[in-house]
PyMOL CGO cylinders between C-alpha atoms (Angstrom):
from pymol import cmd
from pymol.cgo import CYLINDER

trace = [
    CYLINDER, 49.92, 143.57, -56.53, 48.27, 146.59, -58.04, 0.3, 1, 1, 1, 1, 1, 1,
    CYLINDER, 48.27, 146.59, -58.04, 50.69, 146.59, -60.97, 0.3, 1, 1, 1, 1, 1, 1,
    CYLINDER, 50.69, 146.59, -60.97, 48.29, 144.84, -63.38, 0.3, 1, 1, 1, 1, 1, 1,
    CYLINDER, 48.29, 144.84, -63.38, 50.02, 141.45, -63.29, 0.3, 1, 1, 1, 1, 1, 1,
    CYLINDER, 50.02, 141.45, -63.29, 47.79, 138.40, -63.37, 0.3, 1, 1, 1, 1, 1, 1,
    CYLINDER, 47.79, 138.40, -63.37, 48.35, 136.09, -60.42, 0.3, 1, 1, 1, 1, 1, 1,
    CYLINDER, 48.35, 136.09, -60.42, 46.89, 132.86, -59.10, 0.3, 1, 1, 1, 1, 1, 1,
    CYLINDER, 46.89, 132.86, -59.10, 46.99, 131.30, -55.65, 0.3, 1, 1, 1, 1, 1, 1,
    CYLINDER, 46.99, 131.30, -55.65, 48.02, 127.62, -55.75, 0.3, 1, 1, 1, 1, 1, 1,
    CYLINDER, 48.02, 127.62, -55.75, 48.39, 125.68, -52.51, 0.3, 1, 1, 1, 1, 1, 1,
    CYLINDER, 48.39, 125.68, -52.51, 48.88, 128.90, -50.57, 0.3, 1, 1, 1, 1, 1, 1,
    CYLINDER, 48.88, 128.90, -50.57, 51.57, 130.33, -52.89, 0.3, 1, 1, 1, 1, 1, 1,
    CYLINDER, 51.57, 130.33, -52.89, 51.14, 133.19, -55.36, 0.3, 1, 1, 1, 1, 1, 1,
    CYLINDER, 51.14, 133.19, -55.36, 52.28, 132.66, -58.97, 0.3, 1, 1, 1, 1, 1, 1,
    CYLINDER, 52.28, 132.66, -58.97, 52.38, 134.96, -62.02, 0.3, 1, 1, 1, 1, 1, 1,
    CYLINDER, 52.38, 134.96, -62.02, 52.08, 134.13, -65.71, 0.3, 1, 1, 1, 1, 1, 1,
    CYLINDER, 52.08, 134.13, -65.71, 55.40, 132.74, -66.95, 0.3, 1, 1, 1, 1, 1, 1,
    CYLINDER, 55.40, 132.74, -66.95, 56.45, 131.25, -63.61, 0.3, 1, 1, 1, 1, 1, 1,
    CYLINDER, 56.45, 131.25, -63.61, 57.03, 127.54, -63.10, 0.3, 1, 1, 1, 1, 1, 1,
    CYLINDER, 57.03, 127.54, -63.10, 55.56, 125.23, -60.50, 0.3, 1, 1, 1, 1, 1, 1,
    CYLINDER, 55.56, 125.23, -60.50, 56.80, 121.65, -60.17, 0.3, 1, 1, 1, 1, 1, 1,
    CYLINDER, 56.80, 121.65, -60.17, 58.31, 121.78, -63.69, 0.3, 1, 1, 1, 1, 1, 1,
    CYLINDER, 58.31, 121.78, -63.69, 55.14, 123.14, -65.30, 0.3, 1, 1, 1, 1, 1, 1,
    CYLINDER, 55.14, 123.14, -65.30, 54.90, 126.66, -66.75, 0.3, 1, 1, 1, 1, 1, 1,
    CYLINDER, 54.90, 126.66, -66.75, 51.90, 128.89, -66.09, 0.3, 1, 1, 1, 1, 1, 1,
    CYLINDER, 51.90, 128.89, -66.09, 51.24, 130.33, -69.54, 0.3, 1, 1, 1, 1, 1, 1,
    CYLINDER, 51.24, 130.33, -69.54, 47.93, 132.15, -69.00, 0.3, 1, 1, 1, 1, 1, 1,
    CYLINDER, 47.93, 132.15, -69.00, 45.71, 133.20, -66.11, 0.3, 1, 1, 1, 1, 1, 1,
    CYLINDER, 45.71, 133.20, -66.11, 42.10, 134.33, -66.56, 0.3, 1, 1, 1, 1, 1, 1,
    CYLINDER, 42.10, 134.33, -66.56, 39.22, 134.74, -64.14, 0.3, 1, 1, 1, 1, 1, 1,
    CYLINDER, 39.22, 134.74, -64.14, 37.88, 131.30, -65.11, 0.3, 1, 1, 1, 1, 1, 1,
    CYLINDER, 37.88, 131.30, -65.11, 40.96, 129.18, -65.84, 0.3, 1, 1, 1, 1, 1, 1,
    CYLINDER, 40.96, 129.18, -65.84, 44.72, 128.74, -65.64, 0.3, 1, 1, 1, 1, 1, 1,
    CYLINDER, 44.72, 128.74, -65.64, 46.61, 127.35, -68.63, 0.3, 1, 1, 1, 1, 1, 1,
    CYLINDER, 46.61, 127.35, -68.63, 49.69, 125.30, -67.80, 0.3, 1, 1, 1, 1, 1, 1,
    CYLINDER, 49.69, 125.30, -67.80, 52.28, 123.82, -70.17, 0.3, 1, 1, 1, 1, 1, 1,
    CYLINDER, 52.28, 123.82, -70.17, 53.70, 120.47, -69.02, 0.3, 1, 1, 1, 1, 1, 1,
    CYLINDER, 53.70, 120.47, -69.02, 56.34, 118.92, -71.33, 0.3, 1, 1, 1, 1, 1, 1,
    CYLINDER, 56.34, 118.92, -71.33, 54.81, 120.72, -74.31, 0.3, 1, 1, 1, 1, 1, 1,
    CYLINDER, 54.81, 120.72, -74.31, 51.26, 119.64, -73.44, 0.3, 1, 1, 1, 1, 1, 1,
    CYLINDER, 51.26, 119.64, -73.44, 48.72, 122.34, -72.67, 0.3, 1, 1, 1, 1, 1, 1,
    CYLINDER, 48.72, 122.34, -72.67, 46.45, 121.73, -69.68, 0.3, 1, 1, 1, 1, 1, 1,
    CYLINDER, 46.45, 121.73, -69.68, 43.56, 124.03, -68.78, 0.3, 1, 1, 1, 1, 1, 1,
    CYLINDER, 43.56, 124.03, -68.78, 42.59, 124.05, -65.12, 0.3, 1, 1, 1, 1, 1, 1,
    CYLINDER, 42.59, 124.05, -65.12, 39.41, 125.69, -63.79, 0.3, 1, 1, 1, 1, 1, 1,
    CYLINDER, 39.41, 125.69, -63.79, 39.78, 128.45, -61.20, 0.3, 1, 1, 1, 1, 1, 1,
    CYLINDER, 39.78, 128.45, -61.20, 37.91, 127.85, -57.96, 0.3, 1, 1, 1, 1, 1, 1,
    CYLINDER, 37.91, 127.85, -57.96, 37.18, 131.07, -56.08, 0.3, 1, 1, 1, 1, 1, 1,
    CYLINDER, 37.18, 131.07, -56.08, 38.45, 131.13, -52.50, 0.3, 1, 1, 1, 1, 1, 1,
    CYLINDER, 38.45, 131.13, -52.50, 35.65, 130.59, -50.00, 0.3, 1, 1, 1, 1, 1, 1,
    CYLINDER, 35.65, 130.59, -50.00, 35.42, 133.17, -47.25, 0.3, 1, 1, 1, 1, 1, 1,
]
cmd.load_cgo(trace, "trace")
């Protein structure tokens, strides 16, 4: 994953910007939040770092 793509780990699966999960589209991934579009409604979800 060293190709510069932004990814997020959700429930053990890796997703990139533009992919869909359960009918929702991941529109943006930052270090602090993930923006998801669900039926035209934007939802901003906080990113929780993985505990080691």
